[in-house]
N, C-alpha and C positions, 0 to 999 in steps of 0.2 A: 445677255446682259443681266448682271446680278441685281437682286432687289436691295434697296437701301434698308438700313437698320430700322428706321421708323415704320416703313411699310411692312416689314416682317412682323414687327410688334403688333401693328393693327390687325394683320391677318391672323395672328395667334389669338388675339382677344376675340375676333369675330368667330373663330372656330370654337372657342370655349363657350361663347354665348349660344351658338347653334346647338352644341351638345346639351347645355342647360335647358334650352327651350324644348328640345326633343324629349329630355327626361321628364320635364313638367307635363308635356302633352300626352305621353305614353299611357299613364294610368287611365285617363278619361276615354281612351280609344279601345280599351280592352275588355269592357264588361260583356259585350256580345260574344267575344271570343271565349271568355271564361264560361259563359253559359253553354256554348257549343261543346266545350271540352267536357263538361260534367253532366249534361242533360240526358245522356243515354245510360248513365249508371243506374243500376237497380237501387231500390230504396235502402236495403241493408248496407250497401257500399257507401251511399250518401250519409247514412246515420253514423257510420264508422269515421267519416271525415268531419262530421259536424263540430265546428268550433275548435278544430285541431290545427288549423293553419295559422302561421304568423302574419299572413296577408289578410287584412280585414275584408277586402273585396271578395276573396275566395270564400271566406266564412259566410258572407252575406248571400252570395250566389248559391252555395250549397244549401243553406237554410231555406232560401226561397224555393229551390227545387224540391226539398223535402215537403214544404208546405203544399206545393202543387200536387205532389203524389198523394197526400192525404185528402186533398180536395177531390181528386179523381176517384179515390177509394170511398168517399163519403164519410170520412172520419172527422167529424167537426171538432171533437175535443183535441185531437193531436194537431189539426190544422190551426186551431187557435193558439196552442202552445208554440208552434213553429212561428206563427205571425208575431207573437210577443217577443220571441228571441230575435227575429229579424228586425223588429222596430228598435230594440236596444242596440243591435250592431250598427244599424243605419244611422242612428243619432250620434253614436260615438265616432263614426267615420266622417261626419260632416259633409257627405256627398249627397247632393240633391237627387241624383239618379237612384241611389239606394233608398233614400227616404220615400221616393215615389213608389218603388217596389214594395216597401214596407206598408205604406198606406193602402196600396191595392190589395196586399195580402190580408190586412185587417178587414178591409171591405168584403173580400171573398169569404172570410171566416164568419162574419156577421150574416152574410147572405145565406150560408149553409144552415143557420138556425132561424132563418126567416125574420131577422131584425132588419127590415128593409131600410128604415130611417137611418140607423147607424151605419149600415152598409153604404148607402148613398152618400152620407156625410164624409166618410173616409175616401170613397172613390172620387168625390168632387175635390177634396183636398189634394189627392194625388194628381188629378187632371190640372188643377190650378198651378201646382208646383212644376209639373211637366211643361206647361205652357211658359211659365216664367223662365225656366232653364232652357227653353227653345230646343227641347229634345223631341223630335217628331216621332221617332220610334216609340218612345214611352207614351206620348200623347195618343197615338193610335192604339196601343195596347190597352190603356186605361179606358178609352172611349168604347172599345170592344167589350171590356168587362162590364161597363155600365149597361151596354146594350143587352148583354146576356142576363143581367139582373132583371131588366124590364121584360125580357123574353120569358124568363122563368115565372114571372108574375102574370103572364098572359097578355102583356101589352106589346104586341109585335110592331105596331106602327111607331111607337116611341123607340123601340129597340132598333128599328131600321134607320131612324134618324141618327142614332149614335154610330151604327155600323157605317153609314155613308160618311160621317165625319172622319171615322178612322180610315176609310178607303181613300178619302181625299188627300190624306197625308202620305208623303213618300215613305215606303217601308223598305229598309235594307234587308230584313229577314223574310225570306220566301215563305217559311213555315208559318210565321205569324200572319202574313197577308192571306195565305190560303185558309187559315182558321177563320179569319174575318169573312172571307168569301163564303165559306160553308155555313157559318151562322146566319149570314144574310139570306142565303138560299133557303134555309130552314124557316125563317120568318115569312118569306114570300110564299112558301108552300103552305104554312099555317093559315095565311090570308087568302089562299086559293088563287094566287097570281102565278099560274104554273109556268108561263113563258119566262118570267123573271127568275123563278125558282130554278128552272133548268139551266138558264144562262150562268147563274152564280154557282150552282153545283158543278157545272163543267169547268168553270174558272178555278174552282177550289181543287179540282182533281189534278194535282201536280206531282204526287208521289208515285213513282213507277215501281219501286221495289219496297215491299212491306218492311224490311229490316231498316230502311232509312228513317221511317217514321211510322211505327206500327199503329199508334192511336189515330194519326191522321189518315193513313191508308184505309183502314177499316171504316172509319167514319165517313170518308168521302165516297167510297164505293157504296156504302149503305145509304147515304143521302141520295145518290143517283138512282138507286133502286127504289127509294120512296117516291121520288119525283116521277119516274117512268111508270110506277104503279098508278099514281094519280092521273097520269096522262093515258092510262089504259094500254100502254105499250108493254105488255107483260113479258114478252120475250127478252127485251132489253133489261127490264127490271130484274128478271131472274138471273141474267148474266152478271149484273153488278152485285146482286146479293150473294151469288156463289163466289165471286171474287173476294168479297168482304169476308165470308166465312172460311175461305181457304187459308186465311191468316190467323186461324183460331189457336195456333200454337204460341202466339205471343201473349204476354200477360196484360191484355187490355180488355177486361171483362165487360165494361160498360158498352163500348161500341159494338162488340161481338153480340151481346145480348140484344141490343137495340136492332141490329141488322137481322138477327134470327127471328125476333118478334115481328118485324116488318115483313119478312119473307113468309112467315106463318100466316099472317093476315092476308097476304096476296094469294097464297095457296088456297085458303078458305074461299076467297072471292072467286077463284077460278075453278072451283069444284074439285079440289084435290085434298079432301079432309084428312086422309091417313098421313100423307106427307106433311100436312100442316101440323098434325099432332106431334110428329117426331121433331119437327123444327121448333115448336113451342116448348117441348120438353128440353131441348138443347138450350134454348134461351133461358129457361128457368134455372137449369143446372149451372149455367155460366154465372148468373147474377145472384144466386141464392145466398151466398156467403157475404154479400155486401152489407155494410153497416148502415147504408142509406136505404131505409125502407121505401122511400118514395121512388127509388129506382126499381125495386122488386114489384111494386104494386101493378104497374101497367103490363108487366110480363106475366104475372099471375092472371090478370084479366084476359090476356090472349090465350093462355093455356085453358082457361074455363071455356072460352069461345071455341077452341079446337075440339075439346071433349063434346061440346054441344053439337058441333058440326058432324061428329062421328056417331051421333045418336046414342051416346053413353050418358044417359041422364043422371045416373048416380054419381059418376065421376065429375060431370059438369057441375052438379049441385055441390059436391064436396069442394071443388075448387072455387065456386062462388062464395062458399063459406070462408075459405082461406082468404079470398079477396076482401071480404067484409072485415075479417079479423085484421088483415093488413091495414085496411083503411083506419080501423080503430087504433091500431098500433102507430100509424103515421100521425094521427091526431095526438096521441100520447107523446110521440116523439117531438111534435111541434111544441107541446107544453114544456117538455124537458128542454127543448131548444131555447125557449124564452128564458128559462132559468140559467142556462149556459150563457146566453147573451148578457144577462145581468152580471153574472160572475166575470165574464170577459170585460165588461165595462169597468167593473171594480178593479180588475188586474191592470187594465190600461191606465186608470187614474192613479193607482199606486205606483206604477212605473213612471208616470209623468211627475208625480210628487218627488220620487226618489231622484229623478233627473234634475228637477229644479233645485233640490237640496244640494246635489253634487255641484251644480253650476254656481250656487251661492258660495259654497266652500272654496271652489276654484277661483271665483271672482275676489273673495276676501284675501286668499293667498296671493293672488295677482296684485291686488292693491297694496298689500303689505310689502311685497317685493319692490314695487315701484317706489313706495315711500322710502324704503331702505336705500335704493339707488339714488333717489333725489337727495337724501340726507348725506350720503357719501360724497356726492358732487358738491353740495353746498359746504360741507365740512372741509373738503379739500380746498375749495376756493378761499374759505376763511383762513386756513393754515397758510396758504400761499401769500395772502395779504399780510399775515402776521410775520412770516419768514422774510418777506421782502423788506420789512421795516427793522430787521435785526441784522447784525453782522455775523451771527453764528453760522448761517447757511451761506454757501458760496453761490456765485452767479450760475454756474453749470447745473447745480442741484435744482435751483429755482426754475431754470429753463426746462429741465426734464420733467419736473413736477407740473409745470404749466401745460406742457404738451399732453401729459396723461389726463389732466383735468379737462382740457378741451376735447380730447377724444371721447372721454366718458360723457361729456355734455352733449356732443353731437350724436353719439350712439343712443343716448337717452331720448333725444328728439325722434330718432328713427323708430325706436320702440313705441313711443307714443303715437306716431303716425300710422304704424303698421295695421292695427285693427280698423282704423278709419278707412284706410285704402282698401282693406279686404272687403269692407261693406260696399263702398262705392264702385268697386270693380266687379262685384258679384263673384268673387273667388276666381276670377279669370287669370291664369298664370301669365299670359302675354301682357295683359293690361297692368298687372302688378309689376312685372319686370320693367315695362315702360315708365310707370309712375315712379318706381324706385330709382331708375336711371335719371329721370328728370330732377328728382329731389337731390340726388347725388351731384348732378350738374350745378345745382344752386348752392348746395352746402359746401362742396369742396373748395371753390374760390373763397367763400366766406370764411371757411376754416383757416385757409392760408393767411388771409388778411388779419383775422383775429389773432392767429398764432404770432404773427410779426408784431402786431400792436401790443398785445398783452405781454408777450415775452420781453419786448424792448422796454415797455413801461415798468414791469416788475424788476427786470435786471438793472435798468438804469437807476431805479429807486434804491435797489439793494446796493448798487455801486456807490451812490451818494451817501447812503448810511454807513457803508464800510469806510469810505474816504473820511467822513466826519469822525468816525470812531478812531481811525488811524491818526487824524489831525489832533484829536484830544489826547491820544496816547503820547504822541510826540511832544505836545505842550507840557503834559505832566512830567515826562522824562527830563525835558529841558529845565522845568521849574525845580525839580528835585536836584539836578546837577548844579544849578545856581546856588541853591541853599547849601549844598555840600561845600561849594567853593568859598562861600561867605563865612562858613563856620571854620 
């Protein structure tokens, strides 16, 4: 049995609507996929892509990954520059998810220069926006970053509170959840709560092949080595340290150096000083080129301890001097960090001022355009009223002009309503579609009624004027004929 013509039309409309909805929803679902696509690229490849894509989300994701690389490398200056670029991209995109990433990047950059107040301010803005947008992945990510900030400040109990908040939220990304688990295990270890530390360290250990996630693999194996050392299970500790160090061909110096330093300390405590010295040297060689002196300092301290354990007093003394010099350098670096933080604040304010000026210019242009449209609609209405009272323009022309005027009027109403709907629906494509459909359902019948009313009114008025003009013309012709006959 064949479908009737109206039913076919309805099915076609439904199909078109489904395609539109799918297209509207697709961008919001692809940020995690974009991150997965680019996150394994080396820094030089990411820098080559930075700002080159016509897709604003790709530019944002690439810039965010560049920022992360600089954070891991301890390069505060470049991390701040990347965070500023990301903030500009995110604000232009109008995407809440990208703005959350930008706030978090700025928070991380401030954390690198020990401006804890500014760092927390931006992390809290990111967390609040993530909660408003009901994005649980981003909520968990930001809560974890706040926890790491407290951990770096030595407040492990507050850090644990934020880690537990993050873990209470469902996480689609296995890698992010394992990072939170590992950070939780570290804080429990620092507090001496070894059973909890072991539980979370095991839960974090989900990477089976180093190439899948080199940073995570080395970090998780090293964390288990630390926990088993604290539990005095040295055989298992050594096993995990060796697993971590077997992946030293990957460019992840921080976790490699951390694992080697932990292994050296374990070897010292178990009476194997010569092996400890070799491992401490490896740790120092791995991290020595880092720009983050606070990462080098604890490794230099382990190396000094290893020399002391080998009864090489001169070398131990020399490395203690190196350690003291590093402490002084770290203090100097912190002072420079405060200056960097002030400069970063100025740059953020300048960027905010530039954004506000651009918004003012756009709003002014927007208002002028609305004024021009309103003027055109009003002028066209006035001309219609004038033409309807003359016999110069025919009924067909008035009818067509009235249709154009009505279309412009109703489209103008739609333009006025669109920003308001955007705000009340919180940029939700489905809600916007439903709201626009509801408004169309109200306006279309009204449009038809007004079209008939106004067209009939103007055309009938024009017809009366034309009839009156024709009557006067006939009277004038008859009068002139009578005058001619009389003469």
